[in-house]
VODO-70982 format. One record per residue: x, z, y of N, C-alpha, C in turn. Coordinates in steps of 0.02 Angstrom, whole numbers, padded with zeros to 5 digits, always signed. Atoms other than C-alpha are relative to their C-alpha. Example, Ala and Ser with C-alpha at 12.3 -4.5 7.8 and 13.67 -1.06 7.14 Angstrom:
# residues 2
+00045+00000-00059+00615+00390-00225+00045+00000+00060
-00042-00003-00059+00684+00357-00053-00039+00037+00055
//
This chain:
# residues 450
+00026+00032-00066-00109+00262-00204+00065+00053+00059
-00004-00072-00054-00044+00438-00109+00112+00006-00019
-00061+00002+00014+00129+00423-00206+00053-00046+00039
-00046+00071-00050+00180+00257-00128-00005+00008+00060
+00001-00021-00057+00121+00317+00030+00082+00057+00001
-00045-00038-00033+00255+00468+00038+00064-00029-00012
-00055+00038-00005+00374+00352-00032+00029-00049+00046
-00031+00048-00089+00377+00236+00115+00014+00035+00032
-00015-00032-00037+00382+00383+00206+00072+00014+00000
-00081-00025+00028+00539+00445+00136+00042-00060-00001
-00020+00047+00001+00609+00268+00133+00019-00007+00076
-00017+00037-00074+00573+00239+00322+00043+00062+00046
-00033-00072-00037+00633+00416+00386+00078+00013-00012
-00089-00032+00039+00812+00420+00290+00026-00058+00073
-00052+00062-00053+00849+00256+00416-00026+00028+00087
+00023+00000-00071+00760+00321+00577+00043+00015+00057
-00036-00024-00054+00846+00332+00743-00013+00050+00020
-00010-00073+00005+00903+00485+00788-00042+00039+00043
+00050-00034-00037+00778+00502+00938-00069-00001-00014
+00054-00007+00038+00639+00465+00833-00034+00081-00023
+00016-00092+00032+00528+00656+00780+00001-00020-00058
+00023+00014+00077+00527+00684+00601-00089+00014-00005
+00047-00009+00009+00365+00689+00519-00032+00078-00002
+00016-00063+00006+00323+00890+00565-00007+00008+00075
+00043-00024-00061+00220+00972+00679+00024+00051+00051
+00018+00040-00045+00227+00983+00841+00056-00056+00005
-00068+00079-00003+00378+00846+00847-00028-00066+00016
+00025+00068-00007+00274+00709+00851-00057+00003+00037
+00070+00011-00044+00121+00773+00968+00012-00036+00060
-00011-00002-00084+00128+00718+01128-00047-00059+00039
+00058+00033-00059+00001+00626+01295+00043+00003+00062
-00027+00033-00056+00013+00531+01428-00015+00000+00062
+00012-00020-00070+00038+00572+01600+00009-00055+00046
+00000+00057-00043+00019+00477+01770+00039+00040+00057
-00036-00036-00049+00143+00567+01877+00086-00004-00028
-00050+00004+00005+00330+00582+01906+00031+00077+00030
-00018-00056-00034+00363+00719+02046-00031+00045+00002
+00029-00068-00006+00319+00906+02029-00055+00003-00033
+00045+00008+00066+00167+00931+01933+00040+00061-00047
-00007-00075+00036+00226+01114+01886-00024+00020-00037
+00055-00022+00033+00075+01167+01843-00043-00027-00078
+00015+00054+00072+00020+01019+01739+00045+00019-00061
-00038+00002+00042+00186+01034+01644+00003+00066-00045
+00009-00081+00040+00181+01223+01603-00061+00007-00039
+00055+00000+00059+00011+01189+01535+00012-00031-00062
+00005+00076+00052+00047+01022+01433+00045+00038-00049
-00052-00020+00049+00197+01126+01359-00017+00067-00046
+00033-00053+00030+00092+01275+01316-00058-00025-00062
+00048+00030+00057-00026+01166+01224+00057-00005-00086
-00024+00041+00072+00116+01114+01099+00016-00086+00009
-00053+00063+00013+00164+00954+01144+00057-00008+00016
-00070+00006+00029+00324+00879+01116+00018-00071+00049
-00034+00061-00033+00323+00719+01208-00054-00029+00050
+00054+00034-00064+00245+00639+01393+00011-00069-00020
+00002+00053+00003+00219+00446+01397-00019-00022+00084
+00013+00017-00080+00240+00390+01583+00021-00070+00025
-00018+00058-00053+00258+00214+01682+00077+00009+00024
-00057+00004-00044+00441+00163+01732-00001-00044+00040
+00024+00067-00033+00382+00041+01861+00043-00029+00043
-00034+00062-00018+00488-00101+01893+00017+00014+00098
+00016-00004-00076+00443-00108+02089+00005+00052+00018
-00033-00061-00064+00475+00059+02144+00053+00021-00030
-00060-00011+00026+00633+00063+02076+00061-00046+00015
-00036+00053-00040+00713-00075+02135-00011-00047+00063
+00013+00014-00088+00667-00105+02314+00040-00055+00028
-00061+00042-00029+00821-00198+02344+00026-00023-00037
-00038+00056+00030+00906-00344+02270+00058+00051-00039
-00044-00048+00030+01022-00224+02117+00019+00048+00022
-00012-00068+00005+00981-00077+02190-00043+00041-00030
+00057-00041+00050+00899+00057+02082-00006+00064+00039
+00011-00072-00016+00819+00227+02139-00034+00028-00045
+00020-00035+00057+00817+00340+01990-00032+00061+00012
-00004-00052-00018+00780+00496+02085-00060+00021-00016
+00064-00033+00020+00593+00523+02044+00009-00002-00085
-00021+00006+00086+00650+00496+01852+00032+00041-00018
-00055-00076+00023+00783+00629+01867-00023+00049+00030
+00059-00035-00030+00650+00729+01952-00039+00027-00093
+00045+00006+00069+00539+00695+01793+00032+00041-00067
-00031-00020+00081+00673+00709+01634+00017+00077+00020
-00040-00081-00013+00751+00888+01727-00063+00027-00025
+00071-00052+00013+00568+00962+01728-00022-00004-00078
+00017+00009+00074+00534+00882+01561+00048+00082-00062
-00059-00026+00045+00703+00946+01471-00016+00078-00001
-00014-00063-00012+00687+01130+01559-00077+00035-00033
+00061-00009+00046+00510+01134+01440+00010-00021-00055
+00028+00023+00062+00558+01070+01288-00012-00075-00019
+00036+00062+00011+00495+00904+01309+00029-00050+00018
-00021+00081+00003+00532+00701+01294-00041-00044+00008
+00042+00047-00009+00494+00564+01363+00003-00069-00020
-00002+00069+00001+00421+00403+01329+00006-00035+00056
+00013+00042-00070+00458+00288+01470+00003-00096+00001
+00036+00048+00004+00365+00124+01486+00057-00026+00058
-00045+00051-00022+00482-00006+01535-00059-00082+00036
+00040+00040-00002+00349-00108+01631-00030-00034+00091
+00035+00056-00074+00259-00238+01767+00053-00021+00048
-00069+00040-00054+00351-00324+01900+00000-00003+00049
-00018+00004-00059+00415-00353+02030+00006-00064+00079
+00014+00039-00057+00377-00448+02206+00071-00035+00039
-00076+00039-00021+00571-00488+02231+00013-00052-00035
-00025+00018+00025+00568-00583+02100-00067-00062-00029
+00056+00034+00015+00393-00647+02054-00038-00036+00060
+00047+00003-00054+00260-00732+02180-00091+00026-00038
+00043-00045+00018+00097-00652+02183-00069-00064-00026
+00040+00048+00006-00067-00731+02082-00059+00012-00003
+00066-00038+00004-00240-00709+02061-00007+00005-00097
-00013-00049+00072-00261-00594+01885-00071+00039+00005
+00057-00033+00028-00396-00506+01804+00012+00073+00011
-00039-00086+00010-00377-00298+01833-00032+00010-00077
+00035-00041+00078-00386-00222+01655-00041+00035+00003
+00032-00075-00010-00481-00080+01693-00073-00023+00016
+00062+00008-00022-00621-00149+01812-00034-00087-00031
+00029+00078+00037-00623-00349+01735-00004-00047+00066
+00015+00031-00055-00617-00402+01933+00050-00052-00009
-00056+00046-00015-00516-00544+01984+00043+00041+00080
-00048-00039-00079-00361-00484+02127+00055-00023+00010
-00066+00041-00004-00196-00523+02180+00048+00057-00022
-00076-00042+00018-00045-00452+02098+00057-00043-00023
-00044+00036+00005+00107-00500+02058+00003-00034-00057
-00014+00015+00070+00162-00614+01904+00026+00041-00031
-00032-00019+00080+00223-00552+01744+00069-00030-00002
-00065+00049+00004+00428-00601+01732+00003-00051-00055
+00004+00056+00038+00419-00765+01674+00027-00082+00002
-00043+00029-00019+00537-00861+01759+00075+00028-00018
-00076-00044+00044+00739-00840+01680+00017+00038+00054
-00010-00046-00037+00764-00764+01859-00003+00084+00006
+00048-00068+00027+00652-00626+01839-00003+00026-00049
+00002-00040+00058+00667-00604+01671+00063+00023-00052
-00087-00049-00008+00875-00569+01690-00004+00052+00045
+00027-00053-00045+00815-00462+01823-00032+00060-00035
+00034-00061+00060+00701-00359+01698+00057+00027-00036
-00051-00053+00027+00833-00336+01597+00074+00018+00006
-00065-00031-00035+00982-00290+01694-00033+00070+00017
+00012-00075+00001+00857-00155+01749-00012+00030-00046
-00011-00053+00097+00818-00095+01581+00056+00028-00005
-00089-00014+00024+01000-00095+01540+00014+00069+00038
-00024-00030-00042+01038-00014+01705-00050+00087-00002
+00027-00063-00003+00897+00125+01655+00018+00044-00055
-00019-00025+00086+00961+00151+01467+00059+00042+00014
-00064-00015-00034+01132+00164+01551+00007+00079+00027
+00019-00086-00017+01077+00308+01677-00022+00049-00057
+00067-00049+00039+00960+00412+01560+00053+00011-00065
-00039+00009+00046+01115+00384+01434-00028+00077-00032
-00023-00077+00052+01107+00545+01298-00071+00060+00016
+00051-00044-00023+00939+00619+01373-00041-00002-00054
+00068+00020+00062+00823+00559+01211-00051-00032+00021
+00064+00016-00004+00704+00451+01299-00006-00072-00049
+00007+00027+00041+00626+00335+01199-00026-00070+00050
+00012+00038-00027+00611+00173+01286-00057-00086-00018
+00049+00036+00013+00442+00048+01275+00007-00051+00047
+00000+00082-00035+00440-00135+01324-00049-00034+00028
+00063+00007-00015+00289-00146+01427-00047+00028-00031
+00057-00024+00018+00117-00105+01425-00038-00032-00022
+00043+00027+00001-00022-00179+01337+00011-00085+00000
-00001+00069-00023+00032-00375+01364-00046-00034-00032
+00048+00037+00024-00098-00452+01258-00075+00006+00032
+00067+00002-00043-00231-00411+01384+00033-00025+00053
-00002+00005-00071-00235-00410+01568+00058+00031+00038
-00035-00039-00020-00085-00302+01573+00069-00064+00021
-00055+00049-00019+00014-00459+01580-00046-00070+00053
+00036+00058-00061-00016-00601+01742+00050-00048+00005
+00067-00008-00021-00079-00693+01774-00064-00002-00065
+00036-00006+00052-00146-00701+01592+00031+00027-00061
-00054-00017+00066-00076-00650+01414+00017-00044-00020
-00039+00050+00008+00058-00751+01356+00053+00015-00059
-00055-00029+00042+00137-00711+01192+00069-00020-00010
-00088+00026-00010+00294-00828+01224+00028+00043+00036
-00023-00011-00045+00310-00790+01372+00021+00087+00009
-00041-00061+00017+00322-00584+01334+00054-00007-00069
-00017+00006+00063+00422-00622+01166+00070-00010+00053
-00069-00009-00019+00560-00685+01289+00014+00041+00045
-00026-00076-00033+00546-00544+01409+00042+00070-00063
-00037-00044+00038+00572-00425+01256+00060-00021-00044
-00061+00024+00063+00706-00518+01153+00051+00023+00062
-00060+00003-00058+00814-00521+01335+00005+00061+00023
-00031-00092+00002+00780-00317+01374+00019+00014-00080
-00042-00042+00073+00816-00273+01187+00081-00010-00009
-00073+00028-00007+00984-00374+01201+00034+00038+00059
-00024-00029-00056+01014-00305+01368+00010+00081-00005
-00011-00090+00017+00981-00113+01308+00047+00009-00048
-00048-00034+00071+01079-00131+01142+00086-00008+00042
-00076+00016-00025+01244-00189+01248+00012+00048+00037
+00002-00063-00032+01206-00048+01375+00015+00054-00043
+00016-00045+00052+01172+00083+01233-00013-00017-00053
+00012+00034+00045+01187+00020+01070-00036+00053-00035
+00031-00061+00049+01112+00207+01013-00069+00031+00036
+00059+00007-00035+00960+00180+01133-00054-00004-00077
+00048-00001+00035+00776+00209+01051-00042-00063+00017
+00042+00053-00026+00674+00042+01089-00050+00006-00052
+00054+00002+00033+00496+00025+01047-00043-00056+00019
+00038+00038-00052+00360-00098+01071-00043-00048-00073
+00044+00015-00075+00237-00205+01111-00055+00023+00041
+00059-00029-00042+00118-00074+01149-00065-00047+00017
+00064+00051-00006-00016-00189+01120-00088+00043-00006
+00063-00013+00004-00189-00151+01156-00051-00002-00074
+00030+00014+00057-00283-00118+00999+00052-00016-00058
-00042+00029+00052-00204-00209+00835-00004-00066-00010
+00004+00061-00015-00210-00371+00882+00065-00064-00063
-00056+00014+00045-00128-00457+00720+00030-00087+00008
-00033+00076-00025-00104-00640+00789+00067+00012+00030
-00081-00021-00056+00000-00575+00941+00048+00023-00043
-00084-00031+00043+00104-00472+00832+00045-00024-00042
-00025+00049+00055+00127-00582+00700+00050-00061+00034
-00041+00042-00037+00201-00712+00836+00029+00039+00022
-00066-00036-00057+00307-00583+00917+00048+00018-00055
-00039-00011+00070+00370-00530+00751+00034-00041-00019
-00015+00053+00022+00400-00692+00710+00075-00016+00050
-00051+00045-00041+00524-00731+00855+00066+00045-00026
-00062-00029+00038+00651-00616+00770+00029+00066+00040
-00023-00041-00033+00631-00472+00891+00020+00087-00047
+00002-00068+00056+00612-00327+00740+00083+00006-00017
-00081-00019-00006+00804-00345+00736+00020+00055+00033
-00024-00052-00048+00824-00233+00888-00046+00051+00013
+00037-00060-00010+00672-00113+00880+00016+00041-00048
+00003-00043+00042+00661+00051+00805-00050+00034-00021
+00084-00014+00018+00475+00074+00792-00014-00062+00019
+00052+00028-00032+00336-00025+00829-00067+00022+00010
+00047-00028-00016+00213+00033+00937-00069-00039+00021
+00081+00015-00018+00012+00002+00973-00032+00061+00017
+00040-00033-00029-00128+00071+01042-00055-00005-00041
+00059-00003+00059-00249+00100+00905-00071+00015+00024
+00059-00028-00030-00406+00117+01019-00055-00046-00034
+00047+00047+00046-00561+00049+00943-00071+00026+00021
+00041-00020+00012-00758+00069+00940-00016+00067+00000
+00015-00059+00038-00821+00243+00968-00024+00024-00055
+00028-00015+00050-00924+00249+00819+00061+00013-00052
-00041+00006+00037-00764+00223+00730+00051+00065-00003
-00014-00053-00028-00675+00388+00717+00086+00004-00021
-00060+00017-00029-00463+00423+00725+00036-00043-00092
-00020+00023+00045-00452+00400+00532+00011-00071-00026
-00014+00051+00016-00494+00218+00527+00041-00045+00009
-00050+00019-00019-00352+00158+00584+00049+00004-00038
-00047+00012+00069-00250+00183+00416-00011-00070-00016
+00025+00071+00008-00326+00020+00374+00065-00045+00036
-00039+00043-00044-00244-00056+00538+00072-00008-00022
-00076+00004+00003-00072+00005+00502+00027-00019-00062
-00020+00047+00063-00083-00058+00318+00013-00073+00026
-00028+00074+00002-00103-00232+00378+00069+00000+00030
-00066-00012-00054+00027-00196+00508+00062+00011-00041
-00037+00007+00024+00138-00151+00408+00031-00049-00066
-00012+00070+00066+00122-00303+00268+00028-00034+00074
-00029+00058-00027+00167-00417+00426+00076+00033+00019
-00065-00031-00007+00320-00288+00481+00041-00019-00074
-00048+00018+00069+00393-00328+00273+00015-00057+00007
-00010+00068+00014+00358-00500+00303+00054-00023+00040
-00026+00034-00036+00444-00541+00443+00084+00060+00047
-00075-00053-00011+00595-00376+00478+00063-00021-00039
-00057+00014+00046+00756-00392+00420+00004+00023-00057
-00021-00020+00077+00816-00324+00236-00002+00081+00029
-00015-00080-00018+00865-00143+00318-00042+00028+00039
+00075-00003-00041+00691-00153+00431-00048+00001-00038
+00053-00002+00037+00564-00164+00298-00045+00047+00001
+00040-00066-00010+00511+00011+00317-00014+00028+00069
+00007-00024-00076+00511-00002+00516-00063+00047+00006
+00047-00038-00004+00404+00151+00566-00046-00021+00061
+00057+00011-00057+00232+00131+00673-00013+00051+00030
+00034-00062-00064+00189+00228+00837-00054-00027+00020
+00078-00018-00021+00032+00283+00901+00024+00021+00062
-00027+00007-00060+00099+00244+01082-00056+00021+00037
+00041-00024-00054-00064+00269+01167-00094-00010-00039
+00069-00005+00039-00257+00310+01104-00035+00059+00024
+00064-00060-00013-00405+00420+01169-00048-00024-00026
+00080+00017+00010-00592+00431+01153-00017+00039+00083
+00028-00033-00075-00670+00481+01348-00060+00037-00035
+00064-00032-00015-00804+00616+01360-00035-00007+00036
+00055+00021-00055-00917+00524+01485-00043-00016-00035
+00075+00000+00027-01086+00500+01470-00025-00043-00050
-00017+00055+00053-01062+00342+01356+00047+00001-00063
-00051-00010+00057-00932+00398+01256-00012+00058-00053
+00028-00057+00047-00912+00563+01144-00012+00078+00027
+00026-00089-00037-00973+00756+01186+00092+00020+00002
-00055-00050+00014-00828+00878+01202+00010+00022-00040
-00025-00019+00087-00821+00926+01043-00002-00068-00027
-00020+00038+00053-00803+00774+00954+00044-00012+00041
-00063+00028-00031-00677+00718+01085+00049+00056-00017
-00086-00044+00025-00563+00893+01024-00010-00010-00060
+00005-00015+00063-00616+00864+00852+00054-00079-00019
-00040+00043-00005-00544+00674+00873+00068+00022+00012
-00067-00011-00033-00391+00733+00979+00047+00033-00069
-00042-00032+00038-00335+00848+00827-00002-00048-00061
-00011+00027+00061-00376+00733+00690+00039-00067-00005
-00046+00067+00009-00290+00593+00750+00061+00017-00002
-00091-00043+00012-00108+00677+00760-00022+00016-00087
-00007-00027+00069-00165+00749+00572+00003-00085-00039
+00008+00065+00028-00233+00566+00504+00074-00066+00019
-00030+00035+00005-00097+00477+00571+00059+00035-00040
-00052-00025+00045+00036+00602+00505-00011-00032-00090
+00027+00065+00063-00066+00537+00342+00034-00068-00004
-00011+00093-00010-00033+00357+00382+00107+00005+00007
-00063+00024-00013+00154+00401+00414+00028+00002+00062
-00008+00018-00083+00156+00380+00590+00028+00070+00020
-00031-00053-00033+00278+00505+00661-00011+00019+00088
+00036-00029-00089+00222+00505+00862-00061-00002+00010
+00079+00027-00035+00036+00505+00922+00013+00014+00072
+00022-00020-00077+00019+00491+01109-00080+00018-00003
+00066+00012-00023-00146+00547+01162-00015-00016+00069
+00011+00031-00063-00227+00463+01306-00051+00019+00024
-00041-00012-00058-00254+00556+01428+00018+00082+00000
+00017-00070-00014-00188+00724+01499-00043+00035+00040
+00051-00011-00074-00301+00740+01654-00043-00037+00021
+00067+00040-00038-00476+00673+01699+00032-00005+00056
-00023+00073-00054-00437+00530+01820-00063+00054+00067
+00039+00010-00070-00601+00606+01934-00044+00041-00028
+00035-00053-00002-00748+00705+01925-00080-00035-00013
+00057+00050+00044-00879+00547+01876-00031+00010-00084
+00015-00026+00073-00956+00611+01709-00016-00084-00028
+00024+00080+00035-01019+00425+01677+00046-00049+00002
-00069+00065-00010-00841+00329+01724+00034+00011-00066
-00064+00000+00028-00735+00321+01577+00051+00006+00004
-00039+00004-00016-00596+00298+01640+00035+00077+00034
-00006-00084-00030-00609+00478+01736-00003+00049-00054
+00039-00055+00053-00662+00578+01553+00064-00008-00044
-00046+00005+00050-00500+00545+01448+00050+00057-00030
-00039-00060-00005-00422+00699+01482+00008+00081-00050
+00009-00063+00037-00387+00859+01371-00006+00044+00056
+00044-00054-00048-00419+00959+01535-00018-00043+00054
+00031+00025-00046-00513+00928+01700+00070-00033+00057
-00032+00011-00068-00453+00867+01863+00054+00050+00043
-00031-00060-00014-00414+01048+01906+00028+00023-00032
-00021-00027+00053-00339+01084+01765-00031+00052-00046
+00041-00050+00045-00467+01185+01673-00005-00045-00067
-00003+00035+00045-00439+01149+01498-00074-00006-00044
+00045+00021+00067-00561+01066+01383-00001+00001-00060
+00018+00006+00055-00629+01076+01212+00082-00028-00044
-00049+00045+00018-00482+00948+01180+00060+00033-00002
-00050-00025-00011-00364+01051+01233+00009+00067-00033
+00011-00054+00080-00403+01199+01117+00012-00028-00060
+00000+00048+00053-00400+01085+00994+00080-00004-00029
-00093+00042+00001-00202+01020+01010+00014+00100-00014
-00045-00045+00009-00148+01189+01038+00004+00051-00051
+00012-00026+00059-00232+01272+00888+00043-00029-00050
-00044+00044+00046-00158+01125+00785+00046+00020+00013
-00080-00006-00021+00012+01149+00861+00032+00066-00020
-00040-00062+00013+00025+01320+00847-00007+00040-00081
+00023+00006+00069-00063+01324+00665+00055+00000-00048
-00041+00038+00049+00047+01216+00592+00076-00007+00044
-00073+00007-00034+00201+01234+00698+00064-00019-00070
-00068-00007+00055+00370+01210+00589-00025-00053-00078
+00022+00013+00052+00238+01123+00450+00020-00077-00025
+00011+00081+00014+00250+00968+00350-00042-00026-00041
+00046+00011+00039+00127+00866+00267+00035-00014-00076
-00022+00012+00069+00151+00876+00100-00045-00055-00052
+00045+00052+00043+00006+00787+00016-00078-00002+00023
+00076+00002-00019-00195+00749+00031-00018+00025-00052
+00008-00022+00051-00274+00864-00092-00080-00037-00008
+00068+00027+00034-00431+00789-00186-00056+00038+00004
+00064-00048+00006-00607+00870-00152-00054-00022-00048
+00058+00021+00041-00702+00734-00257-00051-00048+00056
+00013+00055-00048-00734+00634-00100+00045-00057+00065
-00045+00022-00057-00639+00514+00019-00023+00031+00056
-00006-00005-00087-00727+00550+00169+00013+00072+00005
-00025-00084-00034-00662+00751+00156+00079-00021+00005
-00069-00004+00003-00482+00777+00206+00026+00056-00005
-00035-00079-00002-00382+00921+00141+00074-00007-00015
-00068+00002-00032-00203+00902+00192+00034+00076-00042
-00043-00041+00024-00081+01012+00116+00079+00007+00031
-00035+00002-00035+00051+01068+00222+00042+00041-00023
-00047-00055+00012+00224+01168+00191+00031-00002+00043
-00070+00011-00053+00377+01229+00276+00034+00051-00052
-00033-00036+00040+00512+01320+00198-00007+00079+00024
+00010-00085-00002+00501+01508+00173-00058+00028+00041
+00074-00025-00024+00316+01500+00223-00052-00001-00019
+00073+00007+00012+00146+01517+00156-00010-00061+00015
+00022+00053+00002+00075+01350+00104-00069+00014+00057
+00084-00010-00038-00094+01295+00246-00019-00080-00015
+00031+00076-00006-00217+01168+00227-00040-00022+00066
+00044+00031-00044-00308+01071+00363-00046-00030-00033
+00069+00029+00047-00491+01028+00313-00038-00012+00048
+00067+00032-00031-00618+00928+00386-00024-00069-00026
+00046+00047+00015-00746+00800+00359-00017-00073+00019
+00027+00065-00048-00817+00625+00409-00066+00009-00005
+00085-00027+00038-00994+00700+00322-00004+00047+00056
+00029-00074-00014-01105+00846+00392+00048+00047-00023
-00058-00054+00010-01018+01016+00376-00044-00005-00086
+00015-00016+00065-01045+01050+00178+00062+00024-00022
-00036-00037+00040-00964+01146+00030+00041-00041-00026
-00046+00031+00036-00796+01107-00044+00030+00040-00040
-00017-00057+00043-00733+01192-00193+00069-00024-00031
-00050+00032+00030-00556+01182-00261+00033+00069-00059
-00026-00046+00049-00465+01266-00418+00062+00011+00023
-00069-00023-00028-00320+01372-00381+00011+00039-00080
-00011-00058+00038-00233+01497-00466+00016+00061+00039
-00005-00089-00072-00198+01698-00377+00062+00027-00036
-00055-00041+00032-00047+01788-00371-00021+00074-00009
+00041-00099-00022-00052+01995-00361-00012+00002+00050
+00040-00033-00054-00065+01990-00209-00034-00072+00053
+00036+00048-00007-00194+01847-00143-00041-00008+00065
+00045-00009-00074-00273+01814+00029-00014-00072+00046
+00020+00063-00040-00349+01682+00135+00009+00003+00075
+00012-00005-00086-00332+01659+00338-00024-00061+00022
+00034+00074+00002-00444+01530+00414+00025+00030+00103
+00015-00002-00096-00421+01479+00609-00031-00059+00015
+00009+00058-00011-00488+01341+00696-00033-00003+00088
-00012-00013-00072-00512+01299+00889-00058+00046+00031
+00057-00053-00033-00652+01414+00910-00009+00090+00008
-00020-00082-00004-00571+01575+00871+00023+00001-00081
-00028-00011+00049-00477+01656+00730-00020+00057-00036
+00028-00047+00024-00526+01772+00605+00034+00027-00074
-00071-00025+00049-00425+01898+00486-00017-00027-00067
-00005+00036+00077-00376+01867+00316-00052+00035-00052
+00027-00019+00090-00474+01891+00152+00027+00007-00050
-00030-00011+00073-00419+01978-00011-00039-00005-00065
+00042-00003+00077-00467+01935-00172+00013+00059-00033
+00016-00072+00058-00516+02099-00285+00000-00015-00066
-00005+00003+00071-00458+02072-00458-00049-00064-00022
+00057+00046+00022-00593+01963-00538-00052-00030+00035
+00069+00013-00030-00733+01988-00404+00040-00066+00058
-00013+00057-00057-00741+01838-00269-00012+00037+00055
+00032-00008-00086-00751+01875-00085+00011-00047+00054
+00002+00062-00055-00818+01774+00049+00003+00026+00081
+00014-00030-00068-00813+01785+00244-00021-00076+00034
+00036+00072-00036-00883+01663+00381+00076+00011+00060
-00059+00011-00048-00739+01607+00514-00032+00014+00061
+00033-00024-00052-00793+01685+00682+00020-00042+00051
-00014+00051-00070-00817+01581+00844-00049+00018+00052
+00030-00012-00078-00878+01625+01036-00028-00071+00022
+00022+00093-00042-00911+01425+01077-00012-00042-00056
+00026+00061+00050-00941+01327+00897-00042-00008-00035
+00079-00001+00040-01103+01385+00836+00028+00021-00058
-00018-00052+00064-01122+01467+00663+00078-00026-00033
-00084-00023+00031-00955+01508+00577-00011-00049-00081
-00004+00053+00072-00904+01412+00395+00025+00054-00037
+00007-00061+00072-00913+01512+00242+00034-00012-00053
-00048+00004+00061-00760+01539+00122-00002+00041-00036
+00015-00076+00046-00761+01626-00022+00087-00013-00059
-00044+00002+00047-00612+01662-00137+00001+00033-00074
-00005-00065+00059-00618+01712-00314+00066-00024-00037
-00048-00013+00041-00506+01709-00463+00014-00054-00015
+00009+00060+00022-00518+01521-00499+00000-00055+00062
+00022+00061-00041-00590+01439-00357+00017+00025+00080
+00000+00001-00048-00560+01419-00183-00059-00044+00053
+00102+00032-00021-00750+01369-00088+00014+00027+00082
+00014-00001-00084-00751+01332+00106-00048-00061+00031
+00037+00070-00041-00861+01222+00213+00047-00012+00061
-00037+00047-00023-00792+01088+00287-00044-00021+00061
+00040+00047-00034-00851+01002+00448+00040-00046+00065
-00026+00061-00041-00798+00874+00592+00064+00022+00048
-00059-00045-00026-00672+01003+00670+00055+00021-00043
-00045-00010+00038-00525+01029+00581+00011+00087-00025
-00021-00065-00004-00497+01209+00507+00058+00006-00041
-00062-00011+00037-00331+01270+00440-00018+00084-00038
+00011-00046+00051-00321+01389+00281+00082+00009-00007
-00074-00039+00003-00169+01500+00276+00023+00017-00097
-00009+00002+00084-00134+01511+00070+00049+00051-00020
-00041-00027+00040-00062+01680+00011-00018+00005-00056
-00008-00016+00069-00016+01713-00154-00072-00041-00040
+00031+00058+00020-00142+01543-00178+00024-00047-00022
-00036+00074+00046-00078+01395-00286-00058-00035-00035
+00043+00051+00012-00185+01241-00294+00008-00026-00082
+00001+00054+00071-00205+01160-00462+00005-00073+00001
+00025+00047-00005-00173+00997-00482-00056-00044-00021
//
């Protein structure tokens, strides 16, 4: 099964569009934002954490305020600010425009209450206008390595007045064709569904749209009792659908995790669990062959500890780093430039031991478990100079060197995450304690036995 996974990943990424990232950390580590002008402090902090992508709405109504006239200035500023920091954008082509559609009564996708809003593009004139605007965006930002996503969660009430897959298919096909005509090398993804609604997705794929897409984007939200690793089953089902409907050359079309997070509100997850999940989402998605993962959200939207929507961020509303920020920063710094090689068996499917490699660098392990903290032991062979170094989001310890046939042990040091984890390096065994937060082990002169 593991060989099949990596064979799939190799096949998929030989045909990737140029603007999709490789399966290398931190190239596909992303986060959702809610601004386009200013916010230099946000962007500096975001870049320091190691994020490489931001996802942001490109709202139609805010750009075309008069028929056929487009104001890109806010997004020129955003793209320029991103480029100066080595960041890239996923811009969401979304929402409607009162110039072309009437107001309707619809359900608010966040609160669930009814309100008046503009109907989603569903008439020939508005569909054509949306497609023209999308093509104009692709032309204007051509060469800026933007990834274009068509709509946001059309399977729920972000589509007005209510979800309609046939209407969305019409819009997506028209938009794809218009963008391809404007910029044949553009990178297009969709449908950005909430969760993984297979019936909606199958109808979408049956429309023939996969011919035009470079990746399928979904938002794999789930019950908070289900950790990030549970998305692997959804990805497998989705890949089967893609293979069923895609043209021959696109049977291995990549999957993008375009938005997904766990909120640290009073009925959500703890700050510590949010931190563990933020890092594990990136790692588990890589294991599943997903090249780009957008964490939702960058910043808390408020200060109400009981409100879910105000607690998705990796920083507070005042930009104070939460544990999730440190978890992402540790992940991106420890594994910078590393590529996932394989999953190593620990004897339990609930343990994750991932081997990462990098040209001309020592191999590393990222390890965690779905269970409580416990010990794992791996068979190893040692070189003449064998050492192991451990790091986690609570602190970093110095390396421990093996001494001949004697085993040496140490505890990972942490000022914030409680007792350390014990690590023992012996002549033929590497033993360590795994817990829910990822632990990163650098193996110098230590080779894992198959």
